[in-house]
PDB file of N, CA, C and O in Angstrom:
ATOM      1  N   MET A   1       3.843 -32.982 -24.567  1.00  0.00           N
ATOM      2  CA  MET A   1       2.696 -34.508 -24.620  1.00  0.00           C
ATOM      3  C   MET A   1       3.607 -35.839 -24.367  1.00  0.00           C
ATOM      4  O   MET A   1       4.699 -36.214 -24.793  1.00  0.00           O
ATOM      5  N   GLY A   2       2.888 -36.232 -23.702  1.00  0.00           N
ATOM      6  CA  GLY A   2       2.792 -37.872 -23.063  1.00  0.00           C
ATOM      7  C   GLY A   2       1.900 -38.711 -22.658  1.00  0.00           C
ATOM      8  O   GLY A   2       0.674 -38.603 -22.699  1.00  0.00           O
ATOM      9  N   LEU A   3       2.984 -40.121 -21.999  1.00  0.00           N
ATOM     10  CA  LEU A   3       1.410 -41.155 -21.795  1.00  0.00           C
ATOM     11  C   LEU A   3       1.772 -41.450 -20.096  1.00  0.00           C
ATOM     12  O   LEU A   3       2.879 -41.543 -19.566  1.00  0.00           O
ATOM     13  N   ILE A   4       0.841 -41.522 -19.680  1.00  0.00           N
ATOM     14  CA  ILE A   4       1.036 -41.798 -18.777  1.00  0.00           C
ATOM     15  C   ILE A   4      -0.309 -43.250 -18.166  1.00  0.00           C
ATOM     16  O   ILE A   4      -1.463 -43.340 -18.584  1.00  0.00           O
ATOM     17  N   TYR A   5       0.602 -44.513 -16.749  1.00  0.00           N
ATOM     18  CA  TYR A   5       0.206 -45.140 -16.917  1.00  0.00           C
ATOM     19  C   TYR A   5       0.187 -45.506 -15.782  1.00  0.00           C
ATOM     20  O   TYR A   5       0.917 -46.377 -15.309  1.00  0.00           O
ATOM     21  N   ASN A   6      -0.830 -44.751 -15.083  1.00  0.00           N
ATOM     22  CA  ASN A   6      -2.139 -44.663 -14.086  1.00  0.00           C
ATOM     23  C   ASN A   6      -3.240 -45.668 -14.792  1.00  0.00           C
ATOM     24  O   ASN A   6      -3.889 -45.910 -13.774  1.00  0.00           O
ATOM     25  N   LYS A   7      -3.787 -46.292 -15.650  1.00  0.00           N
ATOM     26  CA  LYS A   7      -4.141 -47.268 -15.225  1.00  0.00           C
ATOM     27  C   LYS A   7      -3.772 -48.471 -15.312  1.00  0.00           C
ATOM     28  O   LYS A   7      -4.370 -49.493 -14.977  1.00  0.00           O
ATOM     29  N   LEU A   8      -2.761 -48.333 -15.774  1.00  0.00           N
ATOM     30  CA  LEU A   8      -1.729 -49.973 -15.628  1.00  0.00           C
ATOM     31  C   LEU A   8      -1.479 -50.542 -14.493  1.00  0.00           C
ATOM     32  O   LEU A   8      -1.528 -51.758 -14.306  1.00  0.00           O
ATOM     33  N   TRP A   9      -1.151 -49.565 -13.531  1.00  0.00           N
ATOM     34  CA  TRP A   9      -1.262 -49.918 -11.809  1.00  0.00           C
ATOM     35  C   TRP A   9      -1.838 -50.045 -11.663  1.00  0.00           C
ATOM     36  O   TRP A   9      -1.970 -51.127 -11.090  1.00  0.00           O
ATOM     37  N   LYS A  10      -3.358 -49.085 -11.944  1.00  0.00           N
ATOM     38  CA  LYS A  10      -4.684 -49.606 -11.342  1.00  0.00           C
ATOM     39  C   LYS A  10      -5.362 -51.311 -11.738  1.00  0.00           C
ATOM     40  O   LYS A  10      -5.930 -52.024 -10.911  1.00  0.00           O
ATOM     41  N   ILE A  11      -5.152 -51.614 -12.959  1.00  0.00           N
ATOM     42  CA  ILE A  11      -4.942 -52.709 -12.983  1.00  0.00           C
ATOM     43  C   ILE A  11      -4.209 -53.746 -12.569  1.00  0.00           C
ATOM     44  O   ILE A  11      -4.721 -54.864 -12.512  1.00  0.00           O
ATOM     45  N   LEU A  12      -2.851 -53.519 -12.205  1.00  0.00           N
ATOM     46  CA  LEU A  12      -2.068 -54.016 -11.671  1.00  0.00           C
ATOM     47  C   LEU A  12      -2.809 -55.095  -9.909  1.00  0.00           C
ATOM     48  O   LEU A  12      -2.988 -56.266  -9.573  1.00  0.00           O
ATOM     49  N   ILE A  13      -3.036 -53.300  -9.159  1.00  0.00           N
ATOM     50  CA  ILE A  13      -4.208 -53.359  -7.981  1.00  0.00           C
ATOM     51  C   ILE A  13      -5.483 -54.386  -8.471  1.00  0.00           C
ATOM     52  O   ILE A  13      -5.337 -55.607  -8.434  1.00  0.00           O
ATOM     53  N   ASP A  14      -6.236 -54.006  -8.747  1.00  0.00           N
ATOM     54  CA  ASP A  14      -7.135 -54.789  -9.151  1.00  0.00           C
ATOM     55  C   ASP A  14      -6.671 -56.716  -9.429  1.00  0.00           C
ATOM     56  O   ASP A  14      -7.519 -57.481  -8.970  1.00  0.00           O
ATOM     57  N   LYS A  15      -5.590 -57.308 -10.031  1.00  0.00           N
ATOM     58  CA  LYS A  15      -5.257 -58.033 -10.525  1.00  0.00           C
ATOM     59  C   LYS A  15      -4.542 -58.357  -9.014  1.00  0.00           C
ATOM     60  O   LYS A  15      -4.155 -59.525  -9.045  1.00  0.00           O
ATOM     61  N   GLY A  16      -4.335 -57.933  -8.134  1.00  0.00           N
ATOM     62  CA  GLY A  16      -3.482 -58.814  -6.581  1.00  0.00           C
ATOM     63  C   GLY A  16      -2.052 -58.549  -6.790  1.00  0.00           C
ATOM     64  O   GLY A  16      -1.185 -58.788  -5.949  1.00  0.00           O
ATOM     65  N   MET A  17      -1.795 -57.910  -8.259  1.00  0.00           N
ATOM     66  CA  MET A  17       0.021 -57.909  -8.548  1.00  0.00           C
ATOM     67  C   MET A  17       0.308 -56.693  -8.273  1.00  0.00           C
ATOM     68  O   MET A  17      -0.448 -55.764  -7.989  1.00  0.00           O
ATOM     69  N   LYS A  18       1.972 -56.739  -8.412  1.00  0.00           N
ATOM     70  CA  LYS A  18       2.852 -56.405  -7.920  1.00  0.00           C
ATOM     71  C   LYS A  18       3.657 -56.167  -9.479  1.00  0.00           C
ATOM     72  O   LYS A  18       3.683 -57.040 -10.346  1.00  0.00           O
ATOM     73  N   LYS A  19       4.198 -55.009  -9.598  1.00  0.00           N
ATOM     74  CA  LYS A  19       4.647 -54.212 -10.640  1.00  0.00           C
ATOM     75  C   LYS A  19       5.712 -55.773 -10.846  1.00  0.00           C
ATOM     76  O   LYS A  19       5.850 -56.075 -12.031  1.00  0.00           O
ATOM     77  N   THR A  20       6.274 -56.520 -10.050  1.00  0.00           N
ATOM     78  CA  THR A  20       7.810 -56.619 -10.411  1.00  0.00           C
ATOM     79  C   THR A  20       7.344 -58.379 -10.921  1.00  0.00           C
ATOM     80  O   THR A  20       8.241 -58.978 -11.514  1.00  0.00           O
ATOM     81  N   ASP A  21       5.469 -59.465 -10.605  1.00  0.00           N
ATOM     82  CA  ASP A  21       4.920 -60.231 -11.235  1.00  0.00           C
ATOM     83  C   ASP A  21       4.885 -59.761 -12.905  1.00  0.00           C
ATOM     84  O   ASP A  21       5.029 -60.552 -13.837  1.00  0.00           O
ATOM     85  N   LEU A  22       4.623 -58.059 -13.057  1.00  0.00           N
ATOM     86  CA  LEU A  22       4.591 -57.911 -13.987  1.00  0.00           C
ATOM     87  C   LEU A  22       5.550 -58.037 -15.041  1.00  0.00           C
ATOM     88  O   LEU A  22       5.235 -58.419 -16.168  1.00  0.00           O
ATOM     89  N   ARG A  23       6.876 -57.681 -14.655  1.00  0.00           N
ATOM     90  CA  ARG A  23       7.474 -57.480 -14.697  1.00  0.00           C
ATOM     91  C   ARG A  23       8.498 -59.643 -15.191  1.00  0.00           C
ATOM     92  O   ARG A  23       9.309 -60.059 -16.019  1.00  0.00           O
ATOM     93  N   LEU A  24       7.985 -60.016 -14.452  1.00  0.00           N
ATOM     94  CA  LEU A  24       8.852 -61.738 -14.988  1.00  0.00           C
ATOM     95  C   LEU A  24       7.299 -61.888 -15.480  1.00  0.00           C
ATOM     96  O   LEU A  24       7.341 -63.002 -16.003  1.00  0.00           O
ATOM     97  N   LYS A  25       6.157 -61.496 -15.601  1.00  0.00           N
ATOM     98  CA  LYS A  25       5.129 -62.192 -16.697  1.00  0.00           C
ATOM     99  C   LYS A  25       5.789 -61.795 -17.957  1.00  0.00           C
ATOM    100  O   LYS A  25       6.409 -62.738 -18.449  1.00  0.00           O
ATOM    101  N   THR A  26       5.842 -60.894 -18.515  1.00  0.00           N
ATOM    102  CA  THR A  26       7.028 -59.922 -19.736  1.00  0.00           C
ATOM    103  C   THR A  26       7.410 -60.177 -19.983  1.00  0.00           C
ATOM    104  O   THR A  26       7.176 -60.618 -21.108  1.00  0.00           O
ATOM    105  N   GLY A  27       8.986 -60.406 -19.248  1.00  0.00           N
ATOM    106  CA  GLY A  27       9.988 -61.009 -19.764  1.00  0.00           C
ATOM    107  C   GLY A  27      10.372 -59.325 -19.887  1.00  0.00           C
ATOM    108  O   GLY A  27      10.453 -59.093 -21.093  1.00  0.00           O
ATOM    109  N   MET A  28      10.591 -58.293 -19.242  1.00  0.00           N
ATOM    110  CA  MET A  28      10.796 -56.959 -19.938  1.00  0.00           C
ATOM    111  C   MET A  28      11.764 -56.571 -17.937  1.00  0.00           C
ATOM    112  O   MET A  28      11.552 -56.828 -16.752  1.00  0.00           O
ATOM    113  N   SER A  29      12.770 -55.859 -18.778  1.00  0.00           N
ATOM    114  CA  SER A  29      14.092 -56.146 -18.108  1.00  0.00           C
ATOM    115  C   SER A  29      13.303 -55.013 -16.930  1.00  0.00           C
ATOM    116  O   SER A  29      12.146 -54.632 -17.105  1.00  0.00           O
ATOM    117  N   GLN A  30      14.294 -54.503 -15.537  1.00  0.00           N
ATOM    118  CA  GLN A  30      14.285 -53.950 -14.176  1.00  0.00           C
ATOM    119  C   GLN A  30      14.242 -52.348 -14.633  1.00  0.00           C
ATOM    120  O   GLN A  30      13.840 -51.391 -13.973  1.00  0.00           O
ATOM    121  N   ALA A  31      14.964 -52.382 -16.407  1.00  0.00           N
ATOM    122  CA  ALA A  31      15.359 -50.754 -16.236  1.00  0.00           C
ATOM    123  C   ALA A  31      13.832 -50.511 -16.450  1.00  0.00           C
ATOM    124  O   ALA A  31      13.148 -50.223 -15.468  1.00  0.00           O
ATOM    125  N   THR A  32      13.232 -50.617 -17.755  1.00  0.00           N
ATOM    126  CA  THR A  32      11.730 -51.280 -18.014  1.00  0.00           C
ATOM    127  C   THR A  32      10.700 -50.260 -17.790  1.00  0.00           C
ATOM    128  O   THR A  32      10.145 -49.268 -18.264  1.00  0.00           O
ATOM    129  N   LEU A  33      10.790 -51.460 -16.318  1.00  0.00           N
ATOM    130  CA  LEU A  33       9.752 -51.620 -15.671  1.00  0.00           C
ATOM    131  C   LEU A  33      10.267 -50.299 -15.457  1.00  0.00           C
ATOM    132  O   LEU A  33       9.999 -49.480 -16.335  1.00  0.00           O
ATOM    133  N   ALA A  34      11.173 -49.790 -14.156  1.00  0.00           N
ATOM    134  CA  ALA A  34      11.638 -48.160 -13.908  1.00  0.00           C
ATOM    135  C   ALA A  34      11.148 -46.974 -14.494  1.00  0.00           C
ATOM    136  O   ALA A  34      10.740 -45.973 -13.906  1.00  0.00           O
ATOM    137  N   LYS A  35      11.219 -47.163 -15.613  1.00  0.00           N
ATOM    138  CA  LYS A  35      10.745 -46.594 -17.039  1.00  0.00           C
ATOM    139  C   LYS A  35       9.368 -46.028 -16.496  1.00  0.00           C
ATOM    140  O   LYS A  35       9.037 -45.086 -15.776  1.00  0.00           O
ATOM    141  N   LEU A  36       8.829 -46.876 -17.066  1.00  0.00           N
ATOM    142  CA  LEU A  36       7.176 -47.692 -16.668  1.00  0.00           C
ATOM    143  C   LEU A  36       6.437 -46.938 -15.963  1.00  0.00           C
ATOM    144  O   LEU A  36       5.306 -46.536 -16.237  1.00  0.00           O
ATOM    145  N   SER A  37       7.711 -46.524 -14.091  1.00  0.00           N
ATOM    146  CA  SER A  37       6.817 -46.377 -12.977  1.00  0.00           C
ATOM    147  C   SER A  37       7.350 -45.014 -13.324  1.00  0.00           C
ATOM    148  O   SER A  37       6.452 -44.241 -13.658  1.00  0.00           O
ATOM    149  N   LYS A  38       8.623 -44.477 -13.338  1.00  0.00           N
ATOM    150  CA  LYS A  38       8.812 -42.585 -13.865  1.00  0.00           C
ATOM    151  C   LYS A  38       7.634 -42.005 -15.192  1.00  0.00           C
ATOM    152  O   LYS A  38       7.704 -40.849 -15.612  1.00  0.00           O
ATOM    153  N   GLY A  39       6.524 -43.081 -15.763  1.00  0.00           N
ATOM    154  CA  GLY A  39       6.595 -42.507 -17.093  1.00  0.00           C
ATOM    155  C   GLY A  39       6.724 -42.022 -18.232  1.00  0.00           C
ATOM    156  O   GLY A  39       5.847 -41.572 -18.968  1.00  0.00           O
ATOM    157  N   GLU A  40       7.894 -42.109 -18.409  1.00  0.00           N
ATOM    158  CA  GLU A  40       9.100 -41.968 -19.361  1.00  0.00           C
ATOM    159  C   GLU A  40       8.689 -43.320 -20.724  1.00  0.00           C
ATOM    160  O   GLU A  40       7.664 -44.000 -20.772  1.00  0.00           O
ATOM    161  N   ASN A  41       9.420 -43.341 -21.320  1.00  0.00           N
ATOM    162  CA  ASN A  41       8.378 -43.670 -22.962  1.00  0.00           C
ATOM    163  C   ASN A  41       9.448 -45.330 -22.660  1.00  0.00           C
ATOM    164  O   ASN A  41      10.568 -45.586 -22.218  1.00  0.00           O
ATOM    165  N   VAL A  42       7.941 -46.327 -23.371  1.00  0.00           N
ATOM    166  CA  VAL A  42       8.881 -47.064 -23.990  1.00  0.00           C
ATOM    167  C   VAL A  42       8.591 -47.914 -25.046  1.00  0.00           C
ATOM    168  O   VAL A  42       7.652 -47.633 -25.791  1.00  0.00           O
ATOM    169  N   ASN A  43       9.258 -48.918 -25.223  1.00  0.00           N
ATOM    170  CA  ASN A  43       9.003 -49.220 -27.158  1.00  0.00           C
ATOM    171  C   ASN A  43       7.541 -50.310 -26.796  1.00  0.00           C
ATOM    172  O   ASN A  43       7.289 -51.152 -25.934  1.00  0.00           O
ATOM    173  N   THR A  44       6.741 -49.671 -28.109  1.00  0.00           N
ATOM    174  CA  THR A  44       5.469 -49.872 -28.542  1.00  0.00           C
ATOM    175  C   THR A  44       5.409 -52.159 -28.105  1.00  0.00           C
ATOM    176  O   THR A  44       4.285 -52.613 -27.888  1.00  0.00           O
ATOM    177  N   GLU A  45       6.537 -53.086 -28.062  1.00  0.00           N
ATOM    178  CA  GLU A  45       6.570 -53.882 -28.204  1.00  0.00           C
ATOM    179  C   GLU A  45       6.640 -54.446 -26.485  1.00  0.00           C
ATOM    180  O   GLU A  45       6.696 -55.600 -26.061  1.00  0.00           O
ATOM    181  N   VAL A  46       6.615 -53.349 -25.860  1.00  0.00           N
ATOM    182  CA  VAL A  46       6.478 -53.388 -24.574  1.00  0.00           C
ATOM    183  C   VAL A  46       5.302 -53.785 -24.033  1.00  0.00           C
ATOM    184  O   VAL A  46       4.837 -54.839 -23.599  1.00  0.00           O
ATOM    185  N   LEU A  47       4.708 -51.937 -24.260  1.00  0.00           N
ATOM    186  CA  LEU A  47       3.404 -52.591 -24.485  1.00  0.00           C
ATOM    187  C   LEU A  47       2.430 -53.188 -24.664  1.00  0.00           C
ATOM    188  O   LEU A  47       1.482 -53.220 -23.879  1.00  0.00           O
ATOM    189  N   ALA A  48       2.498 -53.746 -25.701  1.00  0.00           N
ATOM    190  CA  ALA A  48       2.051 -55.326 -26.077  1.00  0.00           C
ATOM    191  C   ALA A  48       1.893 -56.458 -25.617  1.00  0.00           C
ATOM    192  O   ALA A  48       0.962 -57.262 -25.676  1.00  0.00           O
ATOM    193  N   ARG A  49       3.285 -56.472 -24.956  1.00  0.00           N
ATOM    194  CA  ARG A  49       3.626 -57.532 -23.845  1.00  0.00           C
ATOM    195  C   ARG A  49       3.058 -57.575 -22.572  1.00  0.00           C
ATOM    196  O   ARG A  49       3.194 -58.607 -21.914  1.00  0.00           O
ATOM    197  N   ILE A  50       2.432 -56.610 -22.107  1.00  0.00           N
ATOM    198  CA  ILE A  50       1.295 -56.161 -20.823  1.00  0.00           C
ATOM    199  C   ILE A  50       0.121 -56.649 -21.020  1.00  0.00           C
ATOM    200  O   ILE A  50      -0.523 -57.352 -20.241  1.00  0.00           O
ATOM    201  N   CYS A  51      -0.259 -56.182 -22.358  1.00  0.00           N
ATOM    202  CA  CYS A  51      -1.774 -56.403 -23.568  1.00  0.00           C
ATOM    203  C   CYS A  51      -2.271 -57.633 -23.065  1.00  0.00           C
ATOM    204  O   CYS A  51      -3.290 -57.909 -22.432  1.00  0.00           O
ATOM    205  N   GLN A  52      -0.826 -58.664 -23.712  1.00  0.00           N
ATOM    206  CA  GLN A  52      -1.223 -59.792 -23.817  1.00  0.00           C
ATOM    207  C   GLN A  52      -1.240 -59.889 -22.133  1.00  0.00           C
ATOM    208  O   GLN A  52      -2.288 -59.799 -21.493  1.00  0.00           O
ATOM    209  N   ALA A  53      -0.054 -60.067 -21.581  1.00  0.00           N
ATOM    210  CA  ALA A  53      -0.221 -60.562 -20.431  1.00  0.00           C
ATOM    211  C   ALA A  53      -1.414 -61.028 -19.369  1.00  0.00           C
ATOM    212  O   ALA A  53      -1.839 -62.047 -18.824  1.00  0.00           O
ATOM    213  N   LEU A  54      -1.639 -59.777 -19.432  1.00  0.00           N
ATOM    214  CA  LEU A  54      -2.855 -58.649 -18.592  1.00  0.00           C
ATOM    215  C   LEU A  54      -4.256 -58.770 -19.247  1.00  0.00           C
ATOM    216  O   LEU A  54      -5.003 -57.990 -18.656  1.00  0.00           O
ATOM    217  N   ASN A  55      -4.820 -59.341 -20.093  1.00  0.00           N
ATOM    218  CA  ASN A  55      -5.196 -59.931 -21.696  1.00  0.00           C
ATOM    219  C   ASN A  55      -6.434 -58.345 -21.658  1.00  0.00           C
ATOM    220  O   ASN A  55      -7.651 -58.350 -21.472  1.00  0.00           O
ATOM    221  N   CYS A  56      -5.370 -56.998 -21.948  1.00  0.00           N
ATOM    222  CA  CYS A  56      -6.359 -55.610 -21.859  1.00  0.00           C
ATOM    223  C   CYS A  56      -6.360 -55.702 -23.267  1.00  0.00           C
ATOM    224  O   CYS A  56      -6.372 -56.724 -23.954  1.00  0.00           O
ATOM    225  N   LYS A  57      -6.342 -54.242 -23.704  1.00  0.00           N
ATOM    226  CA  LYS A  57      -6.541 -53.529 -24.615  1.00  0.00           C
ATOM    227  C   LYS A  57      -5.488 -52.475 -24.193  1.00  0.00           C
ATOM    228  O   LYS A  57      -5.163 -52.485 -23.005  1.00  0.00           O
ATOM    229  N   ILE A  58      -4.827 -51.427 -25.143  1.00  0.00           N
ATOM    230  CA  ILE A  58      -3.506 -50.711 -24.803  1.00  0.00           C
ATOM    231  C   ILE A  58      -3.933 -49.691 -24.331  1.00  0.00           C
ATOM    232  O   ILE A  58      -3.245 -49.087 -23.508  1.00  0.00           O
ATOM    233  N   GLU A  59      -5.514 -49.085 -24.820  1.00  0.00           N
ATOM    234  CA  GLU A  59      -5.653 -47.721 -23.738  1.00  0.00           C
ATOM    235  C   GLU A  59      -6.486 -47.807 -22.699  1.00  0.00           C
ATOM    236  O   GLU A  59      -6.977 -46.830 -22.132  1.00  0.00           O
ATOM    237  N   ASP A  60      -6.819 -49.807 -22.199  1.00  0.00           N
ATOM    238  CA  ASP A  60      -7.134 -50.177 -21.014  1.00  0.00           C
ATOM    239  C   ASP A  60      -5.352 -49.439 -20.062  1.00  0.00           C
ATOM    240  O   ASP A  60      -5.529 -49.391 -18.845  1.00  0.00           O
ATOM    241  N   ILE A  61      -5.072 -49.345 -20.148  1.00  0.00           N
ATOM    242  CA  ILE A  61      -3.298 -49.429 -19.802  1.00  0.00           C
ATOM    243  C   ILE A  61      -2.445 -48.372 -20.415  1.00  0.00           C
ATOM    244  O   ILE A  61      -1.386 -48.997 -20.471  1.00  0.00           O
ATOM    245  N   VAL A  62      -2.076 -46.733 -21.111  1.00  0.00           N
ATOM    246  CA  VAL A  62      -1.930 -45.938 -20.829  1.00  0.00           C
ATOM    247  C   VAL A  62      -3.143 -44.799 -21.684  1.00  0.00           C
ATOM    248  O   VAL A  62      -3.952 -45.160 -22.538  1.00  0.00           O
ATOM    249  N   GLU A  63      -2.991 -43.615 -21.239  1.00  0.00           N
ATOM    250  CA  GLU A  63      -3.622 -42.841 -21.245  1.00  0.00           C
ATOM    251  C   GLU A  63      -2.615 -40.940 -21.667  1.00  0.00           C
ATOM    252  O   GLU A  63      -2.119 -40.170 -20.844  1.00  0.00           O
ATOM    253  N   TYR A  64      -2.674 -40.800 -23.209  1.00  0.00           N
ATOM    254  CA  TYR A  64      -3.022 -39.502 -23.787  1.00  0.00           C
ATOM    255  C   TYR A  64      -2.437 -38.436 -22.989  1.00  0.00           C
ATOM    256  O   TYR A  64      -2.303 -38.994 -21.900  1.00  0.00           O
ATOM    257  N   THR A  65      -1.982 -37.182 -22.848  1.00  0.00           N
ATOM    258  CA  THR A  65      -1.790 -35.710 -21.931  1.00  0.00           C
ATOM    259  C   THR A  65      -1.238 -35.016 -23.014  1.00  0.00           C
ATOM    260  O   THR A  65      -0.694 -35.422 -24.041  1.00  0.00           O
ATOM    261  N   GLU A  66      -1.515 -33.730 -22.531  1.00  0.00           N
ATOM    262  CA  GLU A  66      -1.082 -33.106 -23.077  1.00  0.00           C
ATOM    263  C   GLU A  66       0.107 -31.952 -22.005  1.00  0.00           C
ATOM    264  O   GLU A  66      -0.283 -30.809 -21.767  1.00  0.00           O
ATOM    265  N   GLU A  67       1.194 -32.328 -21.579  1.00  0.00           N
ATOM    266  CA  GLU A  67       1.258 -31.692 -20.380  1.00  0.00           C
ATOM    267  C   GLU A  67       1.135 -29.708 -20.660  1.00  0.00           C
ATOM    268  O   GLU A  67       0.376 -28.906 -20.117  1.00  0.00           O
ATOM    269  N   ASN A  68       2.408 -29.440 -21.890  1.00  0.00           N
ATOM    270  CA  ASN A  68       2.086 -27.905 -22.059  1.00  0.00           C
ATOM    271  C   ASN A  68       1.814 -27.992 -23.248  1.00  0.00           C
ATOM    272  O   ASN A  68       2.335 -27.993 -24.363  1.00  0.00           O
ATOM    273  N   LYS A  69       0.479 -28.094 -22.536  1.00  0.00           N
ATOM    274  CA  LYS A  69      -0.372 -27.019 -23.623  1.00  0.00           C
ATOM    275  C   LYS A  69      -0.861 -25.940 -23.984  1.00  0.00           C
ATOM    276  O   LYS A  69      -1.292 -25.506 -25.052  1.00  0.00           O
ATOM    277  N   HIS A  70      -0.599 -25.051 -21.663  1.00  0.00           N
ATOM    278  CA  HIS A  70      -0.824 -23.840 -21.971  1.00  0.00           C
ATOM    279  C   HIS A  70       0.277 -23.003 -22.535  1.00  0.00           C
ATOM    280  O   HIS A  70       0.026 -21.896 -23.011  1.00  0.00           O
ATOM    281  N   GLU A  71       1.885 -23.651 -22.487  1.00  0.00           N
ATOM    282  CA  GLU A  71       2.869 -23.103 -23.378  1.00  0.00           C
ATOM    283  C   GLU A  71       2.301 -23.454 -24.950  1.00  0.00           C
ATOM    284  O   GLU A  71       2.481 -22.429 -25.608  1.00  0.00           O
ATOM    285  N   GLU A  72       1.785 -24.339 -25.663  1.00  0.00           N
ATOM    286  CA  GLU A  72       1.604 -24.442 -26.673  1.00  0.00           C
ATOM    287  C   GLU A  72       1.108 -23.397 -26.659  1.00  0.00           C
ATOM    288  O   GLU A  72       1.905 -22.566 -26.222  1.00  0.00           O
ATOM    289  N   ASN A  73      -0.116 -22.857 -26.998  1.00  0.00           N
ATOM    290  CA  ASN A  73      -1.540 -21.803 -26.733  1.00  0.00           C
ATOM    291  C   ASN A  73      -0.213 -20.250 -26.848  1.00  0.00           C
ATOM    292  O   ASN A  73      -0.848 -19.217 -27.059  1.00  0.00           O
ATOM    293  N   GLN A  74       0.279 -20.166 -26.817  1.00  0.00           N
ATOM    294  CA  GLN A  74       0.845 -18.589 -26.197  1.00  0.00           C
ATOM    295  C   GLN A  74       1.752 -18.470 -27.400  1.00  0.00           C
ATOM    296  O   GLN A  74       2.471 -17.480 -27.536  1.00  0.00           O
TER     297      GLN A  74
END
């Protein structure tokens, strides 16, 4: 299972923002931005700051997926 941030990247495109713009607006580190870019886990506080900066809800930027669904059913 995991989280996918594709919705976040789409919002940035729609708003004409770059990832660096988001990083500066939220005060997140480059390491945290790299984690988001790789689809890795980040602190929920970071997600909350992103939502505040973009004026959106968490479901607007994050999607849950069951990566290993086939393996779990065996």
